[in-house]
C-alpha positions in Angstrom: 0.0 0.0 0.0 1.5 3.4 -1.0 2.1 6.2 1.5 -0.6 8.3 -0.1 -3.2 5.6 0.2 -2.1 4.8 3.8 -2.5 8.5 4.7 -6.0 8.6 3.1 -7.0 5.5 4.9 -5.8 6.8 8.2 -7.6 10.1 7.7 -10.8 8.2 6.9 -10.5 6.0 9.9 -9.9 9.0 12.2 -12.9 10.9 10.9 -15.3 8.0 10.7 -16.2 6.9 14.2 -18.8 9.7 14.8 -20.5 9.1 11.5 -20.3 5.3 12.0 -22.4 5.5 15.2 -25.5 6.2 13.1 -24.5 4.3 9.9 -24.1 0.5 10.2 -22.9 0.3 6.6 -20.1 2.8 7.3 -19.2 1.0 10.4 -18.8 -2.3 8.4 -16.7 -0.4 5.9 -14.4 0.8 8.6 -13.9 -2.7 9.9 -13.0 -3.8 6.3 -10.5 -0.9 6.0 -8.8 -1.8 9.3 -8.6 -5.5 8.2 -7.1 -4.4 4.9 -4.4 -2.3 6.6 -3.6 -5.2 9.0 -3.4 -7.6 6.0 -1.1 -5.2 4.1 1.3 -5.0 7.0 1.2 -8.7 7.6 1.9 -9.4 3.9 4.9 -7.0 3.8 6.4 -8.4 7.0 5.8 -12.0 5.8 7.5 -11.3 2.5 10.5 -9.8 4.3 10.8 -12.7 6.8 10.6 -15.4 4.1 13.3 -13.5 2.1 15.4 -13.2 5.3 15.0 -16.9 5.9 16.3 -17.6 2.4 19.2 -15.2 2.9 20.3 -17.0 6.1 20.1 -20.4 4.4 22.3 -18.9 1.7 24.9 -18.1 4.3 25.3 -21.9 5.0 25.2 -23.0 1.4 26.8 -21.7 -0.7 28.2 -18.9 1.5 30.0 -20.8 4.3 30.5 -23.9 2.2 32.5 -21.8 -0.4 34.3 -19.7 2.3 35.5 -22.8 4.2 36.3 -25.0 1.2 38.6 -22.5 -0.4 40.7 -22.3 2.8 41.5 -26.0 2.9 43.7 -28.2 0.7 42.2 -29.3 -2.6 42.1 -33.0 -1.4 39.5 -31.9 1.2 37.3 -29.4 -0.8 34.3 -31.7 -1.3 34.5 -33.1 2.2 34.5 -29.5 3.6 31.6 -28.4 1.5 29.6 -31.5 2.5 30.0 -30.6 6.1 28.0 -27.4 5.5 25.6 -29.1 3.1 24.7 -32.0 5.4 23.8 -29.5 8.2 21.2 -28.0 5.9 19.6 -31.4 5.7 20.1 -32.9 9.2 19.4 -29.7 11.2 16.3 -28.9 9.2 14.7 -32.2 10.2 15.9 -32.0 13.8 14.6 -28.5 14.2 11.2 -29.3 12.8 10.8 -32.5 14.8 11.9 -31.3 18.2 14.3 -28.3 18.2 11.9 -25.6 17.6 9.7 -26.8 20.4 12.6 -27.0 22.9 13.6 -23.4 22.1 10.3 -21.6 21.7 7.6 -23.6 23.4 6.7 -22.6 27.0 8.8 -24.6 29.5 11.4 -23.9 32.2 13.8 -21.0 32.3 16.4 -23.2 30.8 14.6 -25.3 28.1 11.3 -25.1 26.3 8.5 -27.7 26.3 6.9 -30.0 23.8 3.9 -28.0 22.6 5.4 -27.6 19.1 6.9 -31.1 18.6 6.6 -32.2 14.9 5.3 -28.6 14.2 2.1 -29.2 16.2 0.2 -26.0 16.7 2.5 -24.2 14.2 0.5 -22.8 11.3 -0.8 -19.7 9.7 -1.9 -18.0 12.9 0.9 -15.7 14.3 2.6 -16.6 17.6 2.0 -13.2 19.2 4.7 -13.8 21.8 7.4 -13.6 19.2 6.2 -12.3 15.8 2.6 -11.0 15.9 2.4 -9.9 12.2 3.7 -13.0 10.4 2.5 -16.6 10.3 3.8 -18.9 13.1 5.2 -21.1 10.4 7.3 -18.3 8.9 8.8 -17.5 12.3 9.6 -21.2 12.8 11.4 -21.5 9.4 13.3 -18.3 9.9 14.6 -19.5 13.2 15.4 -22.9 11.6 18.1 -21.3 9.5 20.0 -20.1 12.6 20.0 -23.7 13.9 21.3 -24.9 10.5 24.3 -22.6 10.3 25.4 -22.8 13.9 26.9 -26.3 13.9 28.2 -25.6 10.4 30.3 -22.8 11.8 32.0 -25.1 14.2 33.3 -27.4 11.4 36.0 -24.8 10.6 37.8 -25.8 13.8 38.3 -29.5 12.9 38.5 -29.1 9.1 40.4 -31.8 7.2 40.5 -34.4 9.9 37.1 -35.4 11.4 35.1 -38.5 10.4 31.8 -37.9 8.7 30.0 -40.1 11.1 31.5 -38.3 14.1 30.5 -34.9 12.6 26.9 -36.0 12.3 26.6 -37.5 15.8 28.5 -34.6 17.4 26.3 -31.9 15.7 23.1 -33.5 16.8 24.3 -33.9 20.4 25.7 -30.4 20.4 22.4 -29.0 19.4 20.6 -30.7 22.3 23.3 -29.9 24.9 24.3 -26.3 23.8 22.2 -24.6 21.1 18.7 -25.5 22.2 19.0 -24.5 25.9 21.0 -21.3 25.2 18.6 -20.2 22.5 15.7 -20.8 24.8 17.3 -18.9 27.6 18.0 -15.9 25.5 15.0 -15.9 23.0 12.3 -18.2 24.5 9.4 -16.8 26.5 10.4 -17.1 30.2 14.0 -17.9 29.3 16.5 -17.2 32.0 18.4 -14.6 29.9 15.4 -13.2 28.0 15.3 -9.4 28.2 11.7 -8.9 27.0 9.7 -12.0 28.0 10.2 -12.6 31.6 13.9 -13.5 32.0 15.7 -13.1 35.3 18.8 -11.6 33.6 17.9 -9.2 30.8 20.5 -9.9 28.1 20.2 -8.0 24.9 20.9 -10.3 22.0 19.3 -9.1 18.8 20.4 -11.7 16.3 22.5 -14.3 18.0 25.8 -13.0 19.3 25.5 -15.2 22.4 23.2 -17.8 20.9 25.2 -18.4 17.8 28.6 -16.9 17.8 29.8 -17.3 21.4 28.5 -20.9 21.6 29.9 -22.0 18.2 33.2 -20.2 18.7 33.9 -21.6 22.1 32.8 -25.0 21.0 35.1 -24.7 18.1 38.0 -24.2 20.5 37.0 -27.2 22.6 36.9 -29.3 19.4 40.3 -28.1 18.2 41.9 -28.9 21.6 40.2 -32.3 22.0 40.6 -33.6 18.4 44.1 -32.2 18.1 46.0 -30.6 15.2 46.1 -31.7 11.6 49.0 -34.1 10.7 52.1 -32.0 10.1 50.7 -28.9 11.7 52.3 -26.4 12.0 55.5 -27.5 10.3 54.1 -28.5 6.9 52.7 -25.8 4.5 48.9 -26.0 4.5 48.0 -23.0 2.3 44.4 -22.4 1.1 43.9 -24.1 -2.2 41.5 -21.4 -3.7 41.1 -18.0 -2.2 38.8 -17.2 -5.2 36.2 -19.6 -3.7 36.7 -18.2 -0.3 36.3 -14.7 -1.6 33.0 -15.5 -3.3 31.8 -17.3 -0.1 32.7 -14.3 2.1 30.8 -11.9 -0.2 27.7 -14.3 0.0 28.1 -14.3 3.7 28.1 -10.5 3.8 24.9 -10.3 1.7 23.2 -13.1 3.6 24.0 -11.4 6.9 21.4 -8.8 6.2 18.8 -11.6 6.5 20.6 -12.7 9.7 20.6 -9.3 11.4 18.0 -7.1 9.8 15.6 -10.1 9.6 15.8 -10.4 13.3 13.6 -7.3 13.6 10.9 -9.9 12.7 9.1 -7.2 10.6 9.8 -4.9 7.6 10.3 -2.1 10.0 12.5 0.9 10.8 14.5 -1.3 13.2 15.2 -3.7 10.3 16.6 -0.7 8.4 18.7 0.4 11.3 20.1 -3.1 11.8 20.8 -3.4 8.1 22.9 -0.3 8.1 24.7 -1.1 11.3 25.6 -4.5 9.9 26.9 -3.1 6.6 29.0 -0.5 8.4 30.4 -3.1 10.8 31.6 -5.4 7.9 33.2 -2.5 6.1 35.0 -1.1 9.2 36.2 -4.5 10.2 37.6 -5.3 6.8 39.5 -2.0 6.9 40.7 -2.5 10.4 42.1 -6.0 9.5 43.9 -4.6 6.5 45.4 -1.8 8.5 46.6 -4.4 11.1 48.1 -6.6 8.4 49.8 -3.6 6.8 51.4 -2.8 10.2 52.2 -6.5 11.0 53.1 -8.0 7.6 53.9 -4.9 5.5 51.0 -5.6 3.1 47.2 -6.2 3.3 45.9 -9.5 1.9 42.7 -10.7 0.3 42.4 -13.4 2.9 42.8 -10.8 5.6 40.2 -8.5 4.1 37.5 -11.2 3.9 38.3 -12.5 7.3 38.0 -9.0 8.7 34.6 -8.5 7.1 33.3 -11.8 8.6 34.7 -10.8 12.0 32.8 -7.5 11.9 29.6 -9.2 10.9 30.0 -11.7 13.8 30.8 -8.9 16.3 27.8 -6.6 15.4 25.2 -9.4 15.4 24.4 -9.1 19.1 23.7 -5.4 19.0 22.6 -4.7 15.4 19.0 -3.7 16.2 19.7 -2.2 19.6 22.3 0.5 18.7 22.4 3.6 16.5 23.3 2.7 12.9 26.7 4.3 12.9 27.7 2.5 16.0 28.0 -0.5 13.8 31.3 0.9 12.6 32.6 0.9 16.2 31.7 -2.8 16.5 33.5 -3.5 13.2 36.7 -1.6 14.3 36.8 -3.5 17.6 36.1 -6.8 15.9 38.6 -6.3 13.1 41.5 -5.4 15.3 41.0 -7.8 18.2 40.1 -10.8 16.0 43.2 -10.1 13.9 45.3 -10.3 17.0 43.6 -13.6 18.1 44.0 -15.2 14.7 47.4 -14.0 13.5 49.3 -13.4 16.7 47.9 -15.3 19.7 46.9 -18.5 18.0 50.5 -18.9 16.7 51.9 -18.4 20.2 49.5 -20.8 21.9 49.8 -23.4 19.1 46.3 -24.8 18.9 44.9 -25.7 15.4 41.6 -23.9 15.0 41.9 -24.6 11.3 39.6 -22.0 9.8 39.6 -19.7 12.9 36.0 -20.3 14.0 37.1 -19.4 17.6 39.2 -16.4 16.7 36.5 -14.9 14.6 33.1 -16.0 15.9 33.9 -16.8 19.6 36.0 -13.7 20.2 33.9 -11.5 18.0 30.8 -12.7 19.8 32.2 -11.8 23.2 33.3 -8.4 22.0 29.8 -7.8 20.5 28.0 -8.9 23.7 30.1 -6.4 25.8 29.7 -3.5 23.3 26.0 -4.0 23.1 25.8 -3.2 26.8 27.9 -0.1 26.2 26.1 1.2 23.1 22.5 0.0 23.3 20.1 2.9 23.1 16.3 3.4 23.4 16.7 6.0 20.6 17.6 3.1 18.3 15.0 0.7 19.6 12.4 1.8 22.1 12.3 -1.8 23.5 15.7 -1.1 25.1 15.2 -0.3 28.8 18.2 0.3 30.9 16.3 0.7 34.1 19.2 -0.6 36.2 21.7 1.7 34.5 24.4 1.3 31.9 26.9 -0.6 34.1 24.2 -3.0 35.2 23.4 -3.8 31.6 27.1 -4.4 30.8 27.0 -6.8 33.7 23.9 -8.6 32.3 25.7 -8.9 29.0 28.8 -10.4 30.6 26.6 -12.9 32.5 24.9 -13.9 29.3 28.3 -14.4 27.6 29.5 -16.4 30.5 26.5 -18.7 30.4 27.1 -19.2 26.6 30.8 -20.0 27.3 29.9 -22.4 30.1 27.3 -24.3 28.1 29.7 -24.4 25.1 32.6 -25.8 27.0 30.7 -28.4 29.1 28.2 -29.4 26.4 30.7 -29.6 23.6 33.1 -31.7 25.7 30.4 -34.1 26.7 29.2 -34.3 23.1 32.7 -35.1 21.9 33.2 -37.8 24.5 29.9 -39.5 23.6 30.6 -39.2 19.9 34.0 -40.8 20.2 32.5 -43.7 22.1 29.7 -44.2 19.6 31.8 -43.8 16.4 35.0 -45.4 17.4 37.0 -42.2 17.5 36.6 -38.7 16.2 39.1 -38.3 13.5 40.4 -40.1 10.4 43.4 -42.4 10.8 46.8 -41.0 9.6 46.6 -42.7 6.2 43.1 -41.5 5.5 43.9 -38.0 6.6 46.9 -37.9 4.3 44.8 -39.2 1.4 42.1 -36.6 2.0 38.4 -36.5 2.9 37.2 -36.3 -0.6 38.4 -39.8 -1.7 38.3 -41.5 1.7 34.8 -40.4 2.8 33.0 -39.6 -0.4 34.9 -41.5 -3.1 35.1 -38.4 -5.2 37.5 -35.7 -6.2 36.7 -32.0 -6.2 38.9 -31.4 -9.3 39.4 -33.9 -12.1 41.4 -32.0 -14.7 42.0 -35.1 -16.9 38.4 -35.6 -17.9 
């Protein structure tokens, strides 16, 4: 509906009540106009949310699949892409069957109930607790895409060496032990950390800084430490086989992140616009910050550094995107770019752990920075839902508590999931011969590149 038509309808509705009192036909017409306005808003919001769901799915495949696969050696390109692709299949079914219910159905402060198992009671009628202007089914499928990409992010930590069966078992266990409870605590009605629906600790997490990035990044570090480094690391050269693929993947992630962050407004609203702009500025600022840091540290900026910086900025701004003023996104990006650079390029080398594709250094560290800065920069001027009744310092404390809960669940849950997985699958990683041969041939019986055909 155009602005002019909306203005005319509003004027008509404002002037009509007195006349309607003595004119039943006019009163019926007013009811129809109100229904038309509501339907127009619902249609617009629904279109945006379905588009956002598609954008977030694009982040996993092809975005993350390409970004990660270009960073590994060519003998593991298909195996790495399959790790993202299989999450699109497995997590979709797990979410629809039980995950959505455990996160968003009424339950305890730490886990949801079973009202929505197998999508029972999830249909065209909106769930007014979460997204009052879109069908409940739309909200469910949008949130599904977050559950899909989260375990896919972790795969960067153990790239080139985990067994396919171990990946599947671990990802399912991790979802139950880490993702579902943390997502419910932060986003579910009555969740322990929910700032708007009855939580004890009001943590502001607009699009998943704690729910997605802190949990996956910390879990990635646990996986890297438990599974151990790649054979030959760090003495043998293990350069990315195709930065072109990674470059394309990073650009797709950047675009898809608008669905991730702006879509979390759950409506085609001004808050979605604000989150969109903050997200874009964060990615740009972080890419610049990483390149500046590389220039100072290495004497030249690199393409790998630029795209890594952009992803770091996107991960950092996720928590606060819809709670801060748009230009504040640049501050998130600068902090994420510089700090994540130090973690990935400097500190990782000193500590010697093999977080292969830097899931911890980018997502875990970026998520913690973002959680903290959200407490510092959140503003009711950007989002009237933000209430800092206890003061700025208290909100920073709430943010740190939320981050600590995410870290604790990730460490304990991931360690338990790894131990159970190892027992069920006869070990977590490929044997030395298989790892030398590569995942493509050993696991899938295929090659990513067959230049002789």
